[in-house]
N, C-alpha and C positions, 0 to 999 in steps of 0.2 A: 537477392538476400533472403526473401521470404521462403521458408521451408528448407533452406540450405543449412546443413549442420555446421556448428562452429568447429573449427579445427582444434586438434588436441592442444597445441601450443598456446593458442589464444584462451582456451578454457582453463588451462593450468594457470596462466597469468591472471585471469579473472578471479578464480577461486583463491589463489594465494594472496592476491592484492587485497581482497576483502578481509582475509584473516589478518593481514598486517594492520589494517585500519582498526579492526576490533581489538587486537592486542595493544595498540597504541592507546586506545581509550581505557583499557584496563590499567595500564601504567599510570595514565593521567588521574584515574580514580584511586590510585594507591592500593590496588587489589593484586593479590597473588594469582587469582584465577577467576574465571567466570563459569557459571553453569547456566545453560540456556535451554529452555523448554519450548518457548514460542516457536512453532515450526518454521516461521519465516526467519527467525534469528538462527535456528539450527542450520537452515539452508545457507544463510549468509556466511556462517562460520565454516561450514564443512563442504558446501556444494551439493549435499545429498538431499534427496526428497523421498518421503515415504508416507503415504496416507495423510496428506497434508490437512485435509478437512477433519478427518477422524481425530488427529492429534491436536487439533485446535481445542477440543473439549475433553479429550482423554490424554492425560500427560504420560504417554507411553514411550517417548524417546527423548533424549536430551544429550547435549554435548558439553564435555568438560574441556575448557580452553585455558590452559595455563599461560602465564606471561612468557615462560620459556618451557620448552619441552613438547612432547607429542600431544596432539589433541586426541582425546578419547571420545568416540561416539558410542553412546549407549542406545542401541536400537532395539526395536521390537524383535522378540525371539524368532530366529530363523531368517533374519533379513540381512545378515552380515555381507552377503554378496552384493548388496545394493551400493556399497561403498567402494567397490573395485574401480580403480582408475581415478579416484578423487584424491589429489595430492595433499590436501589439508588434513586428511584423516590419518592419524598415526596408528590407531588401534581401534578395534570394534569389540564391544562387549554386549552381553544381553542386559537390557535395562531392568532395573529394580523398580517396579511400580507399586504405588500404594493407594491408588484411587479405589473407591469403595466397590466398584464393579468387579475388580479382580481380587480384592483382599477381604471384602466383607468385614467381619469383626476383627480381623488381624491387621488393620491399617497401621496402628502404632508400631507393631513388630516390624513390618516391612519398611516403614519410614526409618526405623532405627538401623536396619541393614543398609539402606541407601546412604544414610549419613556416615556410617562407618567406612564405606567404600570411598566416599568423597574425602573424608579426613585422611585416609591412607594415601590418596593421590596428592593431597596437599603436603603431606609429610615427605613425599618423594620429590617435591618441587624445589625450585631454586633457593627458596628461603629456609629450607630445613623444617624440622618438626614444629618449630614455633610459628610457622606461617598460618594465619587464621583469619584472613580478610578475603571474602568471596562476594562477587557480584552475581546475583541470581534474578532472572527476569520474572519468574512465576514460582511461588512457593506457598503451600497451604500451611496452616498452623502445626500440623503433625511434623512436617519436614523442618520448619523453622525451629520448633522446640528441640528436635533431635540434634540439629547442628549446634544450637546454643548449649546443649549439655556437654558438647565437646569443646566449648569455648570459642566457637567460630563466630566471627562478626559478619553478618549478612548485610550487604548494601544493594541498592536498586540497580539490577542488571539491565532493566529496560532502558534506563537513561543512558547507560554505557553503550548499548547496542544502537539506540537512536542516534547518538552523536557520531558513532562510527559510520552509520549508513547515510548520514545527511549529505555528505559530499561524495560524489560518484568518482570512481577511478576511470581512466580512459577506456578500459575494457568494459566497464559497466555502461558507459555512455554508448558504446557500440551495441551492447545487449539491449539497452532501452530502444535504440533506433530499430533494431531487428524486430522487437516486440511491437513497436508502433507501426512498422510497415505491414506486419501481419494483421494488426487490428484495423488499419485503414482499409485493407483488402476485405476484411470481414464486414465492415460497415458498408462498403460498396456493394457487397452481395445483399445486404439487408435493404439498401436503397433500391436495388433492382427488383427485389421481391415485394416491396412496399406498395400496397394498394388498398383502397377502401374495401370493406367487406372482410378483411382479415381481423382476427382478434389480436389484442395486445400480446397475448402469449404466443400466438403463431409468429408474429413479427420478431419477438424477442428470441424465439427458438432459432431463427436464422442466424443471429449473432452467436448464440451458443455453439451451434453446429460448426460454423465457420472457424471459430476460435479453436475448437478441438481438432478440426481437420488440419489446421495450420501448425499444431503442436502446442497450443495453449492448454490451460489447465482448468480453472474454475472461476466463479464470479462471487464477489463479496456482497452484491445486492441484486435486486431485480427491478431496477428503476427504469421502467418504460411505461408511459401512460398516454392517454389520448383525450382530446376534448375536455369535458368538465372534470375528468380525473387528473388532469395536470395541475389543478389548483384546488386545494393546497398541494404543494410539492411534497415529496417523500411517500407517496403511495407507490405500490408495486404493481407489476404487470398482472392483468386479470383477463377474464374471458369476455370483456367488453368488446363489441364489434366496432372497429374504426369506421367512422362515417365520412363522406366527402366534405371537405372544408375543415375537418378537425385539425388542430395542432397535435402533433405527436412529438413528445420530448423524451429523450433517453440519456442515461449516464452509464458509460460502459462498465466502470468498476470491475474490470476483469484482471485475472492473473493470466498472463499470456505466455508467449514463447520464451523459454529459458527461465520461467518463474518471475518475470518482471511485469509489474502492473501497468496497465494503460487506463487512465481515468480522464476521458474527455466526454463532452456532452454536445449534442446537436438537437435542433428542433426543426421539424419539417411540417409542411401542409399536405394533407391527404387529398389526392385527386388532382384534377386539372384546373379547377376553378381558381381564380386569383385570390390571394390573401385579402382579408378585410383590412380596412384602415386601422382598426384597433390591433389586429394581429401584427401589422407592420410597425405600429408605434411601440408595441411591447418588444418585438424582436430587435428593433433599432436600439432601444434602451439597453437591453441585455448585451448586445454586440458592443456598444460603446463602453459598457462596464468592463468587459473582458479586454478589449483592445487598448483602452486608456490605461488600465492597470498593468497590462504587460509592459507598457512603455516605462512604468515606474520601477520595474524590477531590474536591479543591477547590483554588482558586488559592492559591499560597504553600506548599503541602505539598511537601516534598522527595521525591525518588525514594527516598532511603534511609528516610525516615519511613514512606512508603507500604509499602515492603518489610517493614519491621519490624512494622508494625501489621496487615498484611494477614492476613485469616482464611484458614487452611488447613484442609482436611478432617481429621477425626480419624485417628489411627493405624489402619492397616489399609485406609483408603480413600484416603488421600493418595497421589497419583502424582508421583514426582519426574521423570517423563518431561517434563512440561510445566513449565518453570521460570517462565513468564510470569505476572505479576500483571496487567499492562496494557501496551499498546503504542500508539504513535501510528498514525494512519491518515489518508490523504488521497487522493492519486491512486494509492497502493499502501500497503502497510505501511510506516510511516515512524518516524523518531525521535520520541519516545524508546522504548526497551525497558526496562521496569522489571521486574526479576526478583525472585522471592520470597526469603525469608530463608535458605532452604537454599543458594541460589546466589549471593547478593549478595556475600559476602566474596571469592569467587574470580572471579565473572563480572559483577558489577554496576558501575554508575557512577552518580554523583550528578547532580542537577540539580533544577529546580523546576517544578512544574506551573503552567501559566499559563492565564488566561482566554482562550478562543478555541481551545484545543487540542481535537482530537477523538481520543478514546482508545477502545480496545477492552479491556474488562475480561473476563478469561478464568476459566473454571472447568473443571476436569477431575477426575473420579473414576474411576480405573482401578486397582482393587485388584490388587496383584501376584499373579499366578496366578489371578485371577478370570476368570469366563467372559465378562463384558461390561463396558463402560465407559459413562459419561455425559459428554458434552461440551456445555457451555453457554458462550455468549459474548455480550456486549451492547456495542453501540457507543454512546458517550455524548459529549455536548458539554459542555466545562467552562465553566460560567457563573460570574458573580460570586459566587453563593451555593452552588455545588455542581456536581453532574453531572446533566444531563438525558438520559434515555434517548431515543434517536432512532427506534428500531424500534417498530412496532405489532404485530409478530408475537409472540403471547403465549407465555409459558412454560406448561407443562401442569400445571394445578392438580391433576388427577387422579393425577399421579405424585408429589405431595408427601405424605410420610409424616405 
């Protein structure tokens, strides 16, 4: 499976299945169309990819998705050939951009041109010239004002896209499995290279290279730390030299093969010396947090119920830094975010776990003031009977107390 290209028929089914889910959510939101700028949403809607990281901060391409009729992809000038062979794309046009880098003082003029083209497309849609309700995931004040001058009502397109992406089609599940197999292989390469004397960045680079060689794409974070840099968590890879006996913790956070995200975490001990009793105690608590909470994941369980029942490490080991019990994942980290009982009253929201969701179940033991931390995370598929772990990268039984 790793490295083998997806066949054309399966890719068509994958891309058209995602578009069907997105259109269903547009209908549910009583919208006539959606305009999507987030490059992950553009890819979900159209199957196309172009300068993903650049377009995260430069709104240079977008997709117009009507409830009925052809999808129009507005791409970076000169890139129309990138949509060849993507069945969800009905037409390609040059994007009209108005971010300051390209328009300077003419921003409002270009935003007006963009709005005029969107309104023309709305007028050609199923609801006729009076159609004026559009879901947009990202829009600055210039664009919003330009559409409002035409009487267009703008609603939150990110919510529409999130709800579409929350449940995976069967072909998406296949794509996630393919990406996971490639990531497991990349982690194995990292494990074989791992040794004291490397810097954190040298070890992290092994994962980067292996992901790219397998056909993966980019990373959302650089979370690999060692020894005292593991605690507090959320530091990123540095030039620190990994010493014998150090814990090394990492979180993949990668966009892998086919554009699907793999978000798992493991913690290792550097060198041949046995782990200390404190390292084993921390690792066991993080492991129990992940394993016990995976057992709670099943269709029909509410986010609130999972939060209330989720196992937390005992006092002295529990870290309030990481509020997450589980979160969705697909082409990046996605809805839902289910926070633990410490945070749910002020930061949580309710919903229901559904069959076909892919979730990442998190564990973190980072004792306040402690020298080290343990980070573990597993990606699971919600099936009719529970949760299926997708990774073959093992947890370290030698670290269990």
